[in-house]
N, C-alpha and C positions, 0 to 999 in steps of 0.2 A: 181493095178487096189486101184484108189483110192476110196473110203467108200464116199459116199453119207452123205451129212449132214442131220440128223433128229433132230427137235427142241421138246421139251415138250410144253404141250398147258399151257399158261401161261408164258413160258418166253418172250414173247414179248407183256407185257400189254397194254390195250387201253391206247389211250391217245390220247389229244386234238391236241397235234403237229403230231403226225403218222395221223391223222386223216385231219387234215389242209393240208400237205405235200401229202396225197393221193390224194386228190383233185386238189390241182395245178398239180399236176404231170400230173393228166389224162387230164385237163385243157389246159395243155402249148401240150401235146400232138395232141390235137382235133385242138387247133388253128393252127400246125405245117404241119398236114394234109390239113389246108385251111377250115375245117369245122365249119365256124363262124358261118354259115344260121342255122345250126342246135343247137345251144348253147344257153339256155336260161334258166331263174329259177328252170325251172322244170327238165331240162339235170343233175344238180346237184343230182339230186337222184341217178343216177348212179356209181358214184367213190363212193357216201356216204353209198350205200349199199354192195358194192363188198369190200369196208376195213370193215363194221361191221360185215357182214358175221360168221366171226371166232369169232365174242365175244359176239353176243349176243342173248336173250331166246325170245324175241316177238322184232318186228321191224313191227309201221303203218307210213305209210305215207298219211296226212292227217288225223291229231287226233283230233278229235272233242271238243271244250276247254268247260268247265264246267259252264262258266258264261256267256259265247256270245254266246247262242243259236245254231245256226248255224255256227257258225265260226270255222276256224277248225288251228289249228299249222301242218307245213310242215311236220314233223317228230317226231315222239316219237318211242324209245326205253327202252329196260333195259337189261343189261348186266347179264350174265351168273352169276358172282360172287358177284354181286351185286343185288339181284332181288329185293329189297326195294327202291330200285334206279332208278327214272325213269328221263328220261333225255327228254325235248324236244328243238324242233331249228326250224328257222326262217332263209328261206332263199332270199335273193337278188341276182337276176345279171343285173352288170349294162351294158348297152351298148344302143349305138347311142344318148347317152346323155342323158340316162332316168330318170338319177337318178337329174338332175340338174334341174327339171321340180316341182312344189311344190304336183302335185297330187303323185308322187313318194316319196317326201318326208314325205309326210304324211303316205303314207305307210307301211315308215320303224320306222316313229314311232309307229304309230301303233302298228307293231309288237312287240317293246319291252314293251308297256302298256301292251299286250293280254300275252306275257311270264311274265311279273311282277305280273299279276292278280293271277298265278297259286297257289295257298295258301299249296302246299304241302312242306312241311318245308327240306324233304329228298332230294327234287329233284333237277335238275341240268339243267339252261337255257340257252340255245345260242342263238345267233345270227349271222348268216354267210353272206357276200358280197363277190361275184366272180365276174370274167371280165377280157379281158384285162388289160393287165397293163397298157398302156397309159390312156385309159379310166377309170380304174381304180383309178387311181392318179388324172386325171384332173375334174373328173365327180364327184367321190365319195370322196376320200379321198382329192380331190380339192387342189393339189400341182402344179406348175406350173414350167417345167423344166425348165434348163437352157437354152440359146441361142444356143450353140452349138448343145444342144442337138436336139431341134427343126429341126436347118437347117439342122441336116444328117437323121433325120427321126429314129432315134435310139432310143430303150426304155430306160428310165431314168437309172441312177445307183446309186450307195448309195454312189458317188461321183459326183453328178450332182447339182449343184447349185437350191437351192428349196426357194420358198418364202411361206409361209402358210395361205390360205384366213383365214379368220374369220367367215368360213361357219358355216350353220347348222350342217352338219353334225360333223364339232369339237366339237362342242357342248353335242354333244350326244357321241363320241366315240372319245377314245385317240389313236394315230397312231406311239405311244413311246412305245417299250417293258421295258426303263428303269421308264418309268410314267404309269402304261395300265390304273388304275382309273380316270373315270371318271365321278364327279357328276354331274345329269342333274337340270341345274339351271333354277327353276321353273317361275323365276321373269323376266327372260329375256325375250325379245318381240320376238322371234321367237319361241321359244318352248312356251312361251301362244296362243300363234297361231296355231301350232300344237295340242295342250291342247283340243282348241275350234274346230277344226276341228274332234280330235277324240268324244268330249262328241256328237256332231250333229250326228255323223255316228252311234255311239255304245250308245246313252243314254237309246235307247228303251230296249236295252239287260240289262241293270243292274239298271236304276231308279225303272221299275216294280217289281224287282227280291227281297223277300220278306228277303232272306237270304243273301242278299248283300247291306248293307246301306251306300247309296248315300253318305252321309256327310263323312264317314270315308274313303269311294273310292276315294272322291276328295283330303282329306285330304293328302291321304298316297302318292298321287302321289309323293310330296318331297323328298320320298326317294329311287328313282330310280336310280341306280348306275351300270354303265358297266366297264367292267373288260377286256381290251386286252389280249388275252391268245394266238392267234398265228397271224403272218404275215407275207407271203410268200417276199423272197426276192424280192431285185429289181432287174433291168437289165434281167428277163425273159420277155418269151410272157405274161404270165397270172398272177394275183395277188389275191390271197384271205385274207380276213381276217375273223378273229373269236372273239366274244366277249360275256363273260360271265355275265349275268343280276344275280349280286352278290347280291342284296335284297330281299325278298320276303315277302314284309308287305304289299302290293295294297292294298288286300285282307285277313281281318283275319275273321275266322268265330269263 
């Protein structure tokens, strides 16, 4: 009789790579079952929570942010072994070309701004984008598959010829694990436009808040950096990317 494998708690520690792979596998399974109609930003909560269940002491979906009134971040959790280290996540799901539209570009940028406003130096902040592989790549990553891929309607692979658009998302995120960091250039016209949009929507939350110096808030925007920590492989039905917001200097109390 074969003895069943037993694993000690902590033998498989938490990692962003395992979290990303769990979400990717779950999405790929749903897509294989033609459940595209049920997939959206909120559906990421399911595989996210299922993976974290074994590691966390606290999980909140929709966590209110300190400086933005009734604004919320999509997820907040604390791991059992590091109770003083909170994790914050924002999710987006690209579908039906949504991320090509200016309102969604603004929402993505606003997520980064809100995450970077968290002033807890011990915290980790992540942005996660998911979607069907083809839509992720053409509508978010904005790569153009080679002609043979388009002709056969197959998902792109690592060997597919690609052309990278100079898109606003490429100015916020790296899609290359060999060069994962992206410093957001606030002098770029596209980014300046997004900063203006953020200010219009959120200024009432922080301009009149005595604990948030607006001049400092505006000045420290230039310190936002994103770091690619996970990007699922090409050639599968789903695609997931995860970026850490690596500098916590937007608001200092």
